[in-house]
VEXPA-131527 format. One line per field, with one value per residue (C-alpha): x, y, z; residue number from 1; residue in three letters. Coordinates in nm, 3 decimals, decimal comma, always signed. Layout:
REM residues N
X X;... $
Y Y;... $
Z Z;... $
num NUM;... $
residu Ala;... $
//
This chain:
REM residues 210
X +0,000;+0,129;+0,244;+0,096;+0,216;+0,454;+0,407;+0,706;+0,594;+0,247;+0,404;+0,575;+0,244;+0,078;+0,342;+0,295;-0,083;-0,040;+0,207;+0,048;+0,321;+0,570;+0,861;+1,224;+1,404;+1,583;+1,259;+1,099;+1,412;+1,405;+1,032;+1,057;+1,398;+1,542;+1,837;+1,828;+1,927;+1,629;+1,391;+1,543;+1,488;+1,123;+1,089;+1,210;+0,916;+0,659;+0,761;+0,762;+0,410;+0,292;+0,212;+0,457;+0,635;+0,896;+0,763;+0,920;+1,290;+1,333;+1,625;+1,795;+2,114;+2,288;+2,221;+1,875;+1,646;+1,388;+1,055;+0,821;+0,442;+0,156;+0,013;-0,359;-0,293;-0,123;-0,418;-0,659;-0,466;-0,625;-0,971;-1,264;-1,636;-1,779;-2,020;-2,144;-2,195;-2,364;-2,597;-2,683;-2,776;-2,969;-3,165;-3,266;-3,353;-3,563;-3,747;-3,824;-3,927;-4,085;-3,989;-4,150;-4,017;-3,675;-3,677;-3,769;-3,488;-3,230;-3,375;-3,328;-2,975;-2,889;-3,047;-2,851;-2,527;-2,593;-2,630;-2,269;-2,151;-2,377;-2,138;-1,912;-2,200;-2,371;-2,362;-2,249;-2,421;-2,521;-2,196;-1,990;-2,210;-2,162;-1,784;-1,795;-2,020;-1,779;-1,498;-1,712;-1,820;-1,468;-1,345;-1,595;-1,473;-1,756;-1,526;-1,766;-1,798;-2,018;-2,189;-2,374;-2,575;-2,485;-2,755;-2,930;-2,890;-2,953;-2,681;-2,606;-2,372;-2,219;-2,051;-1,834;-1,806;-2,078;-1,912;-2,169;-2,245;-2,303;-2,530;-2,725;-2,794;-2,963;-3,112;-3,192;-3,334;-2,974;-2,978;-3,223;-2,933;-2,735;-3,034;-3,115;-2,754;-2,703;-3,037;-2,973;-2,620;-2,717;-3,051;-3,207;-3,442;-3,261;-3,372;-3,178;-3,185;-2,929;-2,803;-2,515;-2,688;-2,970;-2,739;-2,644;-2,295;-2,280;-2,489;-2,637;-2,822;-3,004;-3,030;-3,384;-3,375;-3,681 $
Y +0,000;+0,347;+0,561;+0,905;+1,158;+1,417;+1,790;+1,819;+1,512;+1,666;+1,978;+1,759;+1,588;+1,930;+2,042;+1,725;+1,769;+2,116;+1,987;+1,673;+1,635;+1,580;+1,758;+1,671;+1,644;+1,973;+2,153;+2,038;+2,125;+2,479;+2,524;+2,417;+2,570;+2,243;+2,032;+1,780;+1,511;+1,597;+1,562;+1,224;+1,103;+1,204;+1,037;+0,707;+0,713;+0,838;+0,578;+0,301;+0,392;+0,410;+0,782;+0,874;+0,705;+0,794;+0,975;+1,063;+1,117;+1,476;+1,549;+1,881;+2,044;+1,866;+1,525;+1,362;+1,451;+1,211;+1,359;+1,224;+1,210;+1,118;+0,767;+0,699;+0,640;+0,979;+1,150;+0,966;+1,080;+1,422;+1,485;+1,339;+1,389;+1,059;+1,027;+1,383;+1,330;+0,992;+1,147;+1,425;+1,170;+0,940;+1,227;+1,359;+1,009;+0,935;+1,267;+1,195;+0,832;+0,832;+0,595;+0,276;+0,315;+0,406;+0,081;-0,115;+0,057;-0,055;-0,407;-0,407;-0,274;-0,558;-0,810;-0,681;-0,691;-1,050;-1,156;-1,060;-1,268;-1,573;-1,775;-1,805;-1,965;-2,192;-2,563;-2,499;-2,618;-2,374;-2,404;-2,345;-2,053;-1,897;-1,926;-1,769;-1,492;-1,414;-1,368;-1,135;-0,926;-0,915;-0,795;-0,511;-0,420;-0,553;-0,760;-1,052;-1,374;-1,681;-1,736;-2,044;-2,017;-2,288;-2,551;-2,456;-2,478;-2,105;-1,938;-1,569;-1,352;-1,088;-0,777;-0,565;-0,281;-0,104;+0,024;+0,303;+0,371;+0,747;+0,702;+0,420;+0,643;+0,893;+0,640;+0,316;+0,177;+0,113;-0,201;-0,349;-0,374;-0,591;-0,810;-0,866;-0,941;-1,188;-1,359;-1,400;-1,535;-1,783;-1,866;-1,826;-1,584;-1,334;-1,143;-0,831;-0,867;-0,604;-0,291;-0,058;+0,236;+0,190;+0,167;-0,202;-0,324;-0,513;-0,576;-0,925;-1,115;-1,435;-1,710;-1,852;-2,227;-2,344 $
Z +0,000;-0,089;+0,197;+0,263;+0,008;+0,159;+0,104;-0,132;-0,324;-0,353;-0,503;-0,763;-0,845;-0,874;-1,125;-1,330;-1,319;-1,466;-1,726;-1,870;-2,135;-1,855;-1,687;-1,641;-1,310;-1,380;-1,463;-1,139;-0,939;-1,084;-1,027;-0,662;-0,593;-0,466;-0,573;-0,854;-0,606;-0,383;-0,679;-0,765;-0,408;-0,423;-0,763;-0,617;-0,374;-0,626;-0,886;-0,627;-0,519;-0,880;-0,898;-1,176;-1,463;-1,721;-2,026;-2,358;-2,414;-2,533;-2,763;-2,700;-2,819;-2,533;-2,387;-2,418;-2,125;-1,983;-1,881;-1,614;-1,621;-1,391;-1,402;-1,365;-0,994;-0,979;-1,144;-0,915;-0,606;-0,656;-0,507;-0,699;-0,645;-0,764;-0,470;-0,519;-0,892;-0,839;-0,579;-0,824;-1,092;-0,858;-0,702;-1,043;-1,167;-0,857;-0,891;-1,257;-1,214;-0,870;-0,588;-0,721;-1,075;-0,934;-0,735;-1,048;-1,237;-0,977;-0,987;-1,365;-1,323;-1,085;-1,320;-1,620;-1,421;-1,318;-1,682;-1,754;-1,456;-1,485;-1,708;-1,400;-1,205;-1,456;-1,371;-1,013;-0,697;-0,422;-0,223;-0,536;-0,635;-0,292;-0,320;-0,667;-0,535;-0,250;-0,504;-0,716;-0,417;-0,271;-0,609;-0,588;-0,238;-0,018;+0,210;+0,251;+0,447;+0,418;+0,753;+0,883;+1,203;+1,460;+1,495;+1,170;+0,796;+0,756;+0,556;+0,513;+0,313;+0,539;+0,400;+0,630;+0,379;+0,183;-0,133;-0,171;+0,195;+0,163;-0,139;+0,027;+0,328;+0,096;-0,146;+0,035;-0,287;-0,399;-0,183;-0,435;-0,680;-0,435;-0,351;-0,717;-0,807;-0,521;-0,583;-0,956;-0,914;-0,642;-0,805;-0,460;-0,291;-0,069;+0,241;+0,338;+0,716;+0,820;+0,647;+0,737;+0,570;+0,822;+1,122;+1,110;+1,190;+0,860;+0,552;+0,592;+0,322;+0,424;+0,166;+0,153;+0,095;-0,096 $
num 1;2;3;4;5;6;7;8;9;10;11;12;13;14;15;16;17;18;19;20;21;22;23;24;25;26;27;28;29;30;31;32;33;34;35;36;37;38;39;40;41;42;43;44;45;46;47;48;49;50;51;52;53;54;55;56;57;58;59;60;61;62;63;64;65;66;67;68;69;70;71;72;73;74;75;76;77;78;79;80;81;82;83;84;85;86;87;88;89;90;91;92;93;94;95;96;97;98;99;100;101;102;103;104;105;106;107;108;109;110;111;112;113;114;115;116;117;118;119;120;121;122;123;124;125;126;127;128;129;130;131;132;133;134;135;136;137;138;139;140;141;142;143;144;145;146;147;148;149;150;151;152;153;154;155;156;157;158;159;160;161;162;163;164;165;166;167;168;169;170;171;172;173;174;175;176;177;178;179;180;181;182;183;184;185;186;187;188;189;190;191;192;193;194;195;196;197;198;199;200;201;202;203;204;205;206;207;208;209;210 $
residu Unk;Unk;Unk;Unk;Unk;Unk;Unk;Unk;Unk;Unk;Unk;Unk;Unk;Unk;Unk;Unk;Unk;Unk;Unk;Unk;Unk;Unk;Unk;Unk;Unk;Unk;Unk;Unk;Unk;Unk;Unk;Unk;Unk;Unk;Unk;Unk;Unk;Unk;Unk;Unk;Unk;Unk;Unk;Unk;Unk;Unk;Unk;Unk;Unk;Unk;Unk;Unk;Unk;Unk;Unk;Unk;Unk;Unk;Unk;Unk;Unk;Unk;Unk;Unk;Unk;Unk;Unk;Unk;Unk;Unk;Unk;Unk;Unk;Unk;Unk;Unk;Unk;Unk;Unk;Unk;Unk;Unk;Unk;Unk;Unk;Unk;Unk;Unk;Unk;Unk;Unk;Unk;Unk;Unk;Unk;Unk;Unk;Unk;Unk;Unk;Unk;Unk;Unk;Unk;Unk;Unk;Unk;Unk;Unk;Unk;Unk;Unk;Unk;Unk;Unk;Unk;Unk;Unk;Unk;Unk;Unk;Unk;Unk;Unk;Unk;Unk;Unk;Unk;Unk;Unk;Unk;Unk;Unk;Unk;Unk;Unk;Unk;Unk;Unk;Unk;Unk;Unk;Unk;Unk;Unk;Unk;Unk;Unk;Unk;Unk;Unk;Unk;Unk;Unk;Unk;Unk;Unk;Unk;Unk;Unk;Unk;Unk;Unk;Unk;Unk;Unk;Unk;Unk;Unk;Unk;Unk;Unk;Unk;Unk;Unk;Unk;Unk;Unk;Unk;Unk;Unk;Unk;Unk;Unk;Unk;Unk;Unk;Unk;Unk;Unk;Unk;Unk;Unk;Unk;Unk;Unk;Unk;Unk;Unk;Unk;Unk;Unk;Unk;Unk;Unk;Unk;Unk;Unk;Unk;Unk $
//
């Protein structure tokens, strides 16, 4: 995991953000009034953590000079407003459709998503489907476990992380997407018995055996 970006390293990233074509070590050293060696030391850390990479080799009257540019991780280290933008879209969509139609839309969204994943589940028994589901959900960032209550055959999927927690607090209908996706991939009915967006410690989905 990348360490916290230092203030001087952040200044270097800011310069590279403003100069998308890239900058050389000397150009950054001049802009920040620090030594070339100091820039190189910061570059070691920034390259190691994946924030920058070497760019084009510029030919000058003297020796060729290597430029450095931001990677996608470097660009993404700057503030983003995905949750704000998503909330803006969902609020407008809900106002246009109404609550019931909005819920149906999220159900359809979950159903469509499941169709792209179903080939990984076809021909598998319930236990195998659950294991495959855990991998899918972990890949999305849910941090899930398969739980079996002692003394019963009741099984639940327990997620310790809600990947859209802030949005779900404002739009609880979003949980319909998860329920639909889990139900379709397991080919089982699902009951959402605990929800972090509603104050629960985890998000828990009970598998209904019928």
